[in-house]
N, C-alpha and C positions, 0 to 999 in steps of 0.2 A: 789074025784076030784070035785072041786066046779066050778061054772060058772066064765067065764072071767070077768063078771061085778063086782064081789066082789073085785078082784084084781085091776081092773081099778079104782074103787072108793077109795080104801084104799091106794094104792101104786102108782097110776098114770101111769099104763102101761096096754096095752091091752093083754099082753101075747104073742103077735106076735113076732117071732124072725126070721127076714128075713135071717140072716146069716146061719141058719141051714135049710133053705128051708121049715120051718114049724113052729110049736108051741112048746114052752116048757110047761110042765105040771104044773098045780097049785094044790097043795095038802094042805089041811087044811088052805086055804086062803093064801098060800105062794107059790112063784115060786119055781120050782124044777130044780136044776142044770142039764142042758141037757147033760153034759159030765159024769154024774155018781155021786155016793155018795162020800162024803169026810169024813164022820164020825162026822162032826160038823154041828150043826143046827144054825138057826138064821142068822144074817148078819156079825157076828164076828167083825173084824176091818174095814170092808168096809162101805161105807156111805149109800148105798141103798140096798134094797132087789132086787133080779133079777140082770140083767146085769149092771155093773158099767163101763161106757164108758170112754175111754181116748185116746187121740192122743199121740203117742210116736215118735216124729220126729227124724230121723237119719240124722244129719247135719254134713257133712264132707267137709274137704278142703285138699289140698295137703300140706304135710309137706315140709318145705324148709330148706336148709342149711343156715349158716350165710351169705354166699355170694349170697343168693337169688335163687340158683339152687334147683330144686325139688329133694327130697330124693328118691332114687330108690334102691330097693332090688329085686333080682331075676327078673330083667326087669319089675318090677311092681312099681307103685307109692306107697309110704308109705303115709297113710292117717292120719289125725287128726280128731277126732270126738268130738263133743260138748257133755259133760257129766255133770251130777249132782254129784259132789264129796263131798257133804256136810254130807254124812251119813257113815263116817268111811272109812274102807278099800275097801268097795264094791261100785262100780260106777254104776250109773243108767242113762238111757236115760231121757231127759226132759219129764215131764208128764203134759199134758194139759187136765184136767178133764172135762168131759161132752162133749168132741168133738169126733165124730165118723164118720159122713158122709161128712166131709169137708176135701178135699185134700189140701186146701190152708187156713188153719186156720190163722186168723189175729194175733193170739197170737204169732205165730212163727215169723212173720215179726216184731212185736213189740219187741220181745225178742232180735232180732238180730240188731235192730237199736236204742235201748234205750241208748246206750253209746255215740252216736254222737250228740253233742249239737249244732254244727254249722248247721243252717237251710239249707243252700245250699248243704253242704256235706251230711246232713241227707237225703235230697230229692234224691240226686244222688244214695246214697247207697240203699235207699228204693226201687228205681226203678230197680236197678240191682238185688236186693234180690227177688223182685216180679217175675222177669223173671226166676230166679233159681227155685223158688217154683212152677211156672207153668210147669217146666220141671221135676218135681219130679217123681220118680218111685215107684209105690205101691209095697211094699215088702210083706205085709200081712194085712189081715183084718179078725177079728173073735175072737174066744175064746182064752184066754191066760191062760196057766197053772200056776196059782199063788198059793203060799203057804198060802195066805189069803182067798182063796175061801172056801165057805162052801156049804152045801146042798141047801141053799136058796139065796146065793149071789156069784157072780163071776165076773171076769174081761173079758171085750171084748175091744180090741184095734185096732187102725189103725196105721200102721207103714209105713211111706213113706220116701224114701231116697231123700234127698236134697243135691246135690253136686255142688260145685262151679267149673264147668268144665273149665271156662275161667280164674279162679284164679284172679278175679278182684273185689270181694266183701267180701267174708268171711275172706280174709287176713286182712281186715281192721276192723274186728269185734273183740273187746276185752271187757273184763269185769273187774270191780274193784276188788280189793283184797278181799272184804267182800262178793262178789257174790258166790253163790253155783256152778256156771257154770265154767268149765275149758275146754280148748282145750287139748285133750289127745292123745298121741300115745299109742297104745295098744301093749305091749310087752308080756303080759300074760293074756289070756282070763279069767283066774280064778278071776280076779279083777272085772269082769262084772257080774251084777245081772243075776242069772240063767234064769229068765223069758225073759230077753232081749238079751242074748248072741247069740242064734241061728239066730235071725233076723238081728242083727248087722253084723254077719258073711255073711249072704245072701246079705246084702247091699254092703259089701266090695267086694264080688264076682261080683255083678252087676256093680260095678264101677272099676273093674280090680285093686282093691287095694291089697296090700301085706297083707297076713294073716300068722302070725307067726306060726300057727299050721299046715299049709298045704304046706308051701314053705320054702325052705332053701336058705339062702343068697348065691349068686354066688361068 
């Protein structure tokens, strides 16, 4: 075990890990995964040694019928969630790298308003979205069990549920065809990345959203 000063100088961290209520060890001048060995050393495919932080916003809206009515199953709202669908058959939550302590990351607001070119409409939409973000529910913050984690690098994420309860903002958010983001209804949870699935289901529960694995249509 070497001094914290070595890791601070070479990797830009003090070794303090508040999420675990203590410190992660530094061995051979490298941080040690606080959740145990993985069998892989170095940083693998991750960008940094130690914790790699990211915000994974869970952004949901009510699914609606063609006539504008909300879609209901088993007396619960069917939700649509904003997902990154650019990586084949597996869908991912949007990832904002480097964000961990911010419940209202500006990148989320920018992502949701980038498609509105009219300045007046943009400002109205931005105001409504800001109010939604302020009412976000913290689903989880801490270590994430990722297939890319190594003995010296790992994921830590903050996952906050942002839901358009009044249905007056996200309904007007759309993305161009070339965008990686899509509004998705989840009919099969196996399409969702394993690391994200549990927290997305927690968010659906918190929002009284229909979960195809735990409820049966009436």
